[in-house]
Structure formats: C-alpha cells, structure tokens
C-alpha positions in Angstrom: 30.7 46.3 -8.5 28.7 45.7 -11.5 25.2 45.6 -13.0 24.2 42.1 -11.6 25.6 43.3 -8.4 23.3 46.8 -8.4 20.1 45.7 -10.5 18.0 42.6 -10.4 15.6 41.9 -13.1 11.9 41.5 -13.0 12.2 37.7 -14.3 15.0 37.2 -11.8 13.1 37.8 -8.9 10.2 36.3 -10.0 12.1 33.5 -9.7 13.5 34.3 -6.6 9.9 34.7 -5.3 9.1 31.6 -6.8 12.0 29.7 -4.6 11.2 28.4 -1.2 14.2 29.5 1.8 15.8 32.2 -0.6 13.3 34.9 -0.6 14.8 38.7 -0.5 13.7 41.3 2.1 12.3 44.1 -0.3 11.7 47.6 0.1 8.8 49.8 -1.5 10.0 53.0 -1.6 7.7 54.9 -3.7 8.4 58.7 -3.5 7.9 61.7 -5.9 8.4 65.4 -5.1 4.5 66.0 -5.7 3.7 62.9 -4.2 6.2 62.2 -1.3 4.2 60.0 0.6 3.8 56.5 -1.6 1.6 54.6 1.3 -1.7 54.8 -0.1 -0.3 53.7 -3.1 1.6 50.9 -1.0 -1.5 49.6 0.0 -3.3 49.2 -2.9 -0.9 47.5 -4.6 2.5 45.8 -3.7 4.8 43.4 -4.3 4.1 40.3 -1.9 6.2 40.7 1.4 7.6 43.9 0.6 7.9 46.7 3.4 6.9 50.1 3.0 10.0 53.0 3.2 9.0 56.0 4.1 11.7 58.4 2.4 11.1 61.6 4.1 11.7 60.2 7.6 13.3 57.0 7.0 16.0 57.7 4.4 16.8 61.1 5.7 16.8 63.6 8.8 15.9 66.8 8.9 17.0 70.5 9.9 15.0 73.2 11.2 18.4 74.6 12.0 21.0 74.7 9.6 19.8 74.7 5.9 23.2 74.5 4.2 22.7 70.6 5.3 19.5 70.5 2.7 16.4 69.4 1.8 17.1 65.5 2.5 20.2 65.3 4.9 21.3 61.6 5.3 20.2 60.2 8.7 22.7 59.8 11.7 24.3 56.4 11.6 22.8 55.6 15.2 18.9 56.7 13.2 19.5 54.3 10.2 20.9 51.0 12.1 17.1 51.6 13.5 15.8 51.6 10.7 17.5 48.8 9.4 17.0 46.8 12.5 12.9 47.4 11.5 13.2 46.1 8.2 14.8 42.9 9.6 18.2 43.3 7.9 21.5 41.9 8.4 24.4 42.0 6.6 23.5 38.8 5.1 20.3 39.3 4.2 19.4 39.9 0.0 17.2 43.1 0.2 15.9 44.6 -3.5 14.2 47.7 -3.7 12.0 49.3 -5.6 9.3 52.3 -6.8 7.3 53.0 -9.8 9.5 56.1 -10.5 12.3 54.8 -13.0 14.3 53.8 -9.7 14.6 57.4 -8.2 13.3 56.7 -4.8 14.8 53.0 -4.9 18.1 54.7 -5.7 18.4 56.5 -2.6 17.7 53.7 -0.4 20.5 51.2 -2.3 23.0 54.1 -1.3 22.5 54.0 2.4 22.3 50.5 2.5 25.6 50.5 0.7 27.0 53.3 3.0 26.0 51.3 6.1 27.5 48.1 4.6 24.7 45.8 3.6 23.9 44.2 0.4 21.0 45.8 -1.8 19.8 45.7 -5.4 17.3 47.7 -7.2 14.6 46.4 -9.1 15.2 47.5 -13.0 11.8 49.0 -13.9 10.2 48.5 -10.5 6.6 47.9 -10.2 5.6 48.3 -13.2 8.3 45.6 -15.0 7.3 43.0 -11.8 3.6 43.4 -13.2 4.4 42.9 -16.9 6.9 40.0 -16.3 3.9 38.6 -14.9 4.1 39.3 -11.2 1.0 39.5 -8.9 0.5 42.2 -6.4 -0.5 42.1 -2.8 -2.6 44.4 -1.1 -3.2 46.2 2.5 -0.7 47.2 4.7 2.4 44.7 4.1 3.4 42.0 7.1 5.1 42.1 10.3 8.8 42.1 10.3 10.8 40.6 13.0 13.4 42.9 13.6 17.3 42.7 13.8 20.0 42.9 15.7 22.5 44.1 13.3 25.2 46.9 14.1 25.5 48.5 10.4 29.1 49.8 9.2 28.3 53.8 8.2 30.5 55.2 5.7 31.3 52.1 3.9 30.5 54.6 0.6 32.1 58.1 -0.1 30.4 61.5 1.1 31.7 65.1 0.6 30.5 68.2 1.8 30.5 71.9 0.7 34.3 72.4 1.0 35.3 69.2 -0.9 32.5 70.1 -3.2 34.1 73.1 -3.8 37.6 72.3 -4.5 36.4 68.8 -6.6 39.2 67.8 -8.9 37.4 65.3 -10.9 33.9 65.8 -12.5 30.8 66.9 -10.6 28.0 65.7 -11.8 24.4 67.3 -11.3 21.4 65.2 -11.7 19.0 67.7 -11.8 17.3 68.7 -14.6 19.4 70.6 -17.5 16.7 74.0 -17.1 17.7 74.0 -13.4 21.2 73.2 -14.0 21.2 76.2 -16.0 19.8 78.2 -14.0 16.4 78.9 -15.9 14.1 77.9 -13.5 14.4 77.1 -10.2 11.0 75.9 -8.1 12.5 74.7 -5.2 15.4 76.2 -3.9 16.5 79.9 -2.7 18.9 80.8 -5.8 19.0 79.3 -9.4 22.1 78.1 -11.2 24.7 75.4 -10.3 28.6 74.6 -8.6 30.7 76.5 -10.5 32.5 73.5 -12.3 30.0 71.2 -11.9 28.4 69.2 -15.2 24.5 68.9 -15.9 23.9 65.5 -16.1 20.2 64.6 -15.3 19.6 61.6 -13.5 16.1 61.1 -16.0 19.1 60.2 -18.5 19.5 56.8 -17.3 16.5 55.3 -18.1 14.2 54.7 -20.9 10.5 53.8 -20.3 11.6 53.2 -16.8 14.6 50.4 -17.1 18.5 51.5 -17.1 19.7 51.9 -20.4 22.0 48.7 -21.5 25.7 48.6 -20.4 26.5 50.5 -24.0 24.3 53.2 -23.7 25.2 53.9 -20.6 28.9 53.8 -21.0 28.7 55.9 -23.9 26.3 58.4 -22.0 29.0 58.7 -19.0 32.3 58.9 -21.4 30.5 62.0 -22.9 30.8 63.6 -19.4 34.6 62.5 -18.7 33.3 60.4 -15.8 34.9 56.8 -16.2 38.4 57.9 -15.9 38.8 60.3 -12.7 37.5 60.8 -9.3 33.5 61.2 -9.4 31.6 63.6 -7.6 27.8 63.4 -7.8 24.7 65.9 -6.5 21.4 67.1 -7.5 18.5 69.6 -5.6 18.9 67.6 -2.2 20.8 64.7 -2.3 18.0 61.9 -3.6 18.2 61.9 -7.5 21.8 62.5 -6.9 21.7 58.7 -5.8 20.5 57.8 -9.3 23.6 58.8 -11.4 25.5 57.1 -8.6 23.9 53.6 -9.2 23.9 54.1 -12.7 27.4 54.4 -12.6 28.0 51.3 -10.1 26.7 49.0 -12.7 29.9 50.3 -15.0 32.2 49.5 -11.7 32.6 53.0 -11.4 32.9 54.5 -7.5 31.3 58.1 -6.7 31.0 60.9 -3.7 27.9 62.0 -2.7 27.4 65.3 -1.9 24.3 65.1 0.1 23.3 68.4 1.1 23.1 69.3 -2.8 22.3 71.9 -4.3 19.4 72.9 -1.5 22.2 73.0 1.0 24.8 75.0 -1.4 22.1 77.5 -2.6 21.7 78.2 1.2 24.9 79.2 2.3 25.3 83.3 0.8 29.2 82.5 0.6 29.1 80.0 -2.0 29.3 81.2 -5.6 26.8 80.0 -7.9 26.9 79.9 -11.7 24.4 79.9 -14.5 24.6 78.9 -18.0 25.7 75.6 -19.5 
C-alpha cells in the first residue's frame, strides 16, 4: 500500500462524484468519545449518497463478561459480514470512509474493511475538506442501499492478543495522549500507565488541521519512533485510535499488527504488569 491506496483527497472525491457510473460507496463514521452517536450530525449534513455507520455497534462487539476484551472488541467475522452486506459492499466496491474528527473514526472503518478483504480509502480532511473544496451536503437520513451477498475474507490484516503484545520484539506504539501513556491521568480505564516496553505515539500527531501530514513529515515522525524498519504493533485505549496509527503507517507502505483490546483490555487483567513514566 501507498498513500493513494489509503487516502483520497476532497478534490479527487468530488471528481468521482461528478463522474456518472463510478460513484464510490461512502461511509460516514462520525464518532468521538464525547459524542459517540453522530446520527444527528449526519442528518444535519452529509456527503450525498453516504451511509451513516455507528462505530459502537457496527464497528465493534461488546463483551459483558470479559473486560479483558476491551471497550471496543472487534466484531465477529459473521457479524461484520452482515454489516458489509447491509452497506452494499462487495470485493469490487470502491469504498470511501470519512468523519469530522481528523480521521479517528474513519480509520477504524478503514481498518476493519481491509481486515475483511475489502477495498477502502479515507477522505483526507474529512467532511470539512469536502465542504472547503466546494462540495455540497445532503440532509436527512440518507437513501436506502441495495444489500450485497459478499463473503468477506477475515484476518486480511494482522491482529495480536495480549500475550503477543507482551512478547512483542519490534516497536509497540501507544496511540493515546502522552499524559495517559505516562500514567499522569486515566479518565476511562481501570489503571493508569502503559504496556511495558511500549512507545508513546499519539495518533493526534499524525494530522494537522484535520489532514494527514505529508509523506516526508510522516516518515520523519515514524522514523524517530523506530517504526520503519522493524515489526510494528499498535494499540490505544480501546482499539480505535490505534487504527489511525495503522493508517498513517500504511501510507508509508508499513504493515502493522493491531492489539484490539488495547489498554482497556490490558489494564482490566490484574495479571498484566503496568508501566508508568516516559
């Protein structure tokens, strides 16, 4: 993969939307920790033809009995196949995902679609970039979609569990804010700190003004983190923003392995060690 395989610009998307017969499938993944349900924002204005995707229910499973699975476990292959079919996606569909939060929610959808063996790109700059490029928005609940009958190919992206994260021999990147990595604060999970041996790599540093940094800047960032020439594992709080680091590295042709349970799962297991500080 390279940058054009992973990201699409607003100008490129507008050209595609004006070309009859080649309109991509658009997924709107507006989600933040503060406002996880973006349906109201979608109804108020979205890219024409887009489908609203609820990250908490469509891009994650939930485990009431196993906290070590984390706050956003991956959906089962069977459940995600149902979602992909409902979105009208098959192996030939050109999928573009976007949000209004610097790609944080969109990256999770991108990663899962790639994990399922589908084609997908993220709209660089999201909804704001689309509007700034002259794109007009639609309102309402969106148009119905003809479901597909696709059979997904799960595990097309590598995944690791807690034992693999503990024994990781490359670089293990933590996408949370630095203060959470260092254990200075923990607003969401049961313990503060990070996985021993991990490296702080806040996902927020991948973008500026909502857009991904240029290739040279991203390469410099991840080179400084020793993430360009050895195996890379990624995690965060619950497995969402880790996908943002995975996407940023994919623009450089670097494959990563996702630890989906992330810190929310790791910190829920009293047998797992916890590190603090830089």
